[in-house]
C-alpha positions in Angstrom: -5.0 36.8 -51.7 -7.3 34.6 -53.2 -5.9 31.7 -55.0 -7.8 29.6 -57.9 -6.1 26.2 -56.3 -6.1 25.1 -52.7 -2.8 23.0 -53.5 -1.2 26.5 -54.6 -2.2 28.1 -51.2 -1.1 25.8 -49.4 2.2 25.3 -51.3 2.7 29.4 -50.9 1.7 29.5 -47.1 4.3 26.6 -46.7 6.8 28.9 -48.2 5.9 31.8 -46.8 7.3 30.7 -43.7 10.5 31.4 -44.6 12.4 34.5 -42.9 12.2 37.3 -45.9 9.7 35.6 -47.8 6.1 37.3 -48.2 3.0 36.2 -49.8 3.6 37.7 -52.8 7.5 36.4 -53.3 6.4 33.1 -52.1 3.9 32.9 -54.7 6.4 33.8 -57.7 8.7 31.3 -55.9 5.8 28.5 -56.5 4.6 29.3 -59.7 8.3 29.6 -61.2 8.5 26.1 -59.8 5.5 25.1 -61.9 7.1 25.8 -65.1 10.2 23.7 -64.0 10.0 20.0 -64.9 8.6 17.8 -62.8 12.3 16.4 -61.5 13.5 19.9 -60.9 11.5 20.2 -58.0 11.8 16.3 -57.0 15.2 17.1 -56.9 14.6 20.2 -54.7 12.0 18.7 -52.5 14.7 15.7 -52.2 17.3 17.7 -51.0 15.9 19.6 -48.2 14.7 16.4 -46.8 17.8 14.3 -47.2 19.3 17.6 -45.5 16.4 17.7 -42.9 17.0 13.9 -41.8 20.3 14.1 -42.6 22.4 16.9 -41.3 24.7 16.9 -37.8 25.9 19.1 -35.7 29.6 18.5 -34.8 30.4 16.7 -31.8 33.2 19.1 -30.4 32.0 22.5 -31.6 28.7 22.5 -32.3 28.7 23.5 -36.3 26.7 22.1 -39.0 28.4 18.8 -40.6 27.7 15.8 -42.6 29.7 13.7 -39.9 30.4 13.5 -36.4 33.2 15.8 -36.9 33.2 18.4 -38.7 36.1 19.4 -41.1 37.2 22.3 -39.4 37.8 20.2 -36.2 39.1 17.2 -37.8 41.6 19.1 -39.6 45.3 18.6 -37.7 46.6 21.8 -39.6 44.3 24.1 -37.6 45.4 25.6 -34.7 43.3 23.8 -31.9 44.7 25.8 -29.6 42.8 28.6 -30.0 39.2 28.6 -30.5 36.7 31.5 -32.0 33.2 32.1 -30.2 30.4 32.7 -32.6 26.7 33.2 -32.6 25.7 30.3 -35.1 26.8 28.7 -38.3 26.5 31.9 -40.5 29.4 33.8 -38.4 31.7 31.1 -39.0 31.0 31.3 -43.1 31.2 34.3 -42.5 35.0 34.3 -41.0 35.9 31.7 -43.4 35.9 33.5 -45.8 37.9 35.9 -44.9 40.9 33.3 -45.2 42.2 35.3 -41.8 42.2 32.8 -38.8 43.0 29.5 -38.5 42.0 28.3 -35.2 38.7 26.4 -34.4 35.3 27.8 -33.8 32.6 27.4 -30.9 28.8 27.6 -32.0 26.8 28.9 -29.2 23.8 28.5 -31.0 22.5 32.1 -30.1 22.7 35.0 -27.6 21.7 35.5 -24.2 18.4 37.5 -24.3 15.9 37.7 -21.3 13.1 39.5 -23.5 13.1 36.4 -26.0 13.5 34.6 -23.2 17.0 33.0 -24.2 19.0 31.9 -21.1 22.6 30.8 -20.7 21.3 26.8 -20.2 19.6 27.2 -23.7 23.0 28.1 -25.5 26.0 25.9 -26.2 28.0 27.5 -23.4 28.5 24.5 -20.9 30.6 22.5 -23.5 32.6 25.4 -24.0 33.4 26.0 -20.2 34.1 22.4 -20.3 36.7 22.6 -22.9 38.5 25.2 -21.4 38.9 24.1 -18.3 39.7 20.6 -19.0 43.1 22.4 -20.9 45.1 22.5 -23.8 43.4 25.7 -24.6 45.2 29.3 -25.3 43.0 31.5 -26.1 39.6 32.2 -26.4 38.1 34.5 -29.1 34.7 36.8 -28.7 33.0 37.0 -32.2 29.8 38.2 -31.5 27.9 41.1 -33.0 28.5 44.1 -31.1 25.1 44.6 -29.0 23.8 44.3 -25.9 22.8 40.5 -26.1 26.3 40.0 -27.6 28.3 41.9 -25.0 26.5 40.4 -21.9 26.7 36.7 -23.6 30.7 37.7 -24.2 30.5 39.1 -19.9 29.0 36.0 -19.0 31.2 33.5 -20.7 34.2 35.6 -19.3 33.3 35.0 -15.8 32.3 31.2 -16.3 36.3 31.1 -17.3 38.3 34.1 -16.1 40.0 31.9 -13.3 41.7 30.0 -16.4 45.2 31.5 -17.2 44.5 31.7 -21.3 43.7 34.6 -23.3 40.6 36.1 -23.7 39.9 38.6 -26.7 37.3 40.1 -28.8 37.7 40.8 -32.2 38.3 44.6 -32.9 35.1 47.1 -33.0 35.8 48.0 -36.8 32.4 46.2 -36.7 30.3 48.9 -36.4 27.9 48.3 -33.0 24.8 47.0 -33.6 26.6 44.8 -36.8 25.8 41.1 -37.2 29.0 39.6 -38.3 27.4 37.9 -41.6 26.8 41.2 -43.2 30.5 42.4 -42.8 32.7 42.7 -45.2 35.5 40.1 -45.9 38.4 42.7 -45.3 36.9 44.5 -42.0 35.7 41.0 -41.2 39.6 40.0 -41.2 40.8 42.8 -40.1 39.3 42.4 -36.9 40.1 39.3 -36.0 43.6 39.8 -36.7 43.8 43.3 -34.6 41.6 41.6 -31.4 42.0 43.3 -28.9 41.9 42.0 -24.6 38.7 41.6 -23.3 39.0 43.3 -20.4 39.8 46.6 -21.5 36.0 46.2 -23.6 34.7 47.2 -19.8 37.1 48.1 -18.0 37.5 51.4 -19.6 34.3 52.0 -20.0 
């Protein structure tokens, strides 16, 4: 792709680093920004810079937050004895949109994937295990995507907390095998949370 301006070329190259954005789409976005008032581009740039500089991760669940403890963990009306374990922040948003879950979360920050070089030590697993072993937790709900990596991660965590007397469940397989949680419709995801099943059944019957 040839550019008449090095400034445009640089902007397009940076924009195309975003997931799902190719060079042509990046060019359309850059040209769109050029047509907008300068202050509008300034607002966008400021919002991105402020977000990157000031965003925090909840000290309790690792969800994104503007403050040290996120709104969900700080909400005393939530059931703090039930923890839903998810892969990332998008899954928290997806489950919250169902309106069916009233517990709290624990964001792992990924899944165990030897192929991609992601091991347990690179995820927020230790803090979850410590939280469970400290007491006060009645149920852990695994809500990772039903992929090999998701199942591996579930089983690893299960082995770490199996000696603690709590309920360990997983969302019902209303979510198709291989599907990511964030793409599930709200009704299906909500039902999967409500009709969760004991985790042991998912591997003892195989």
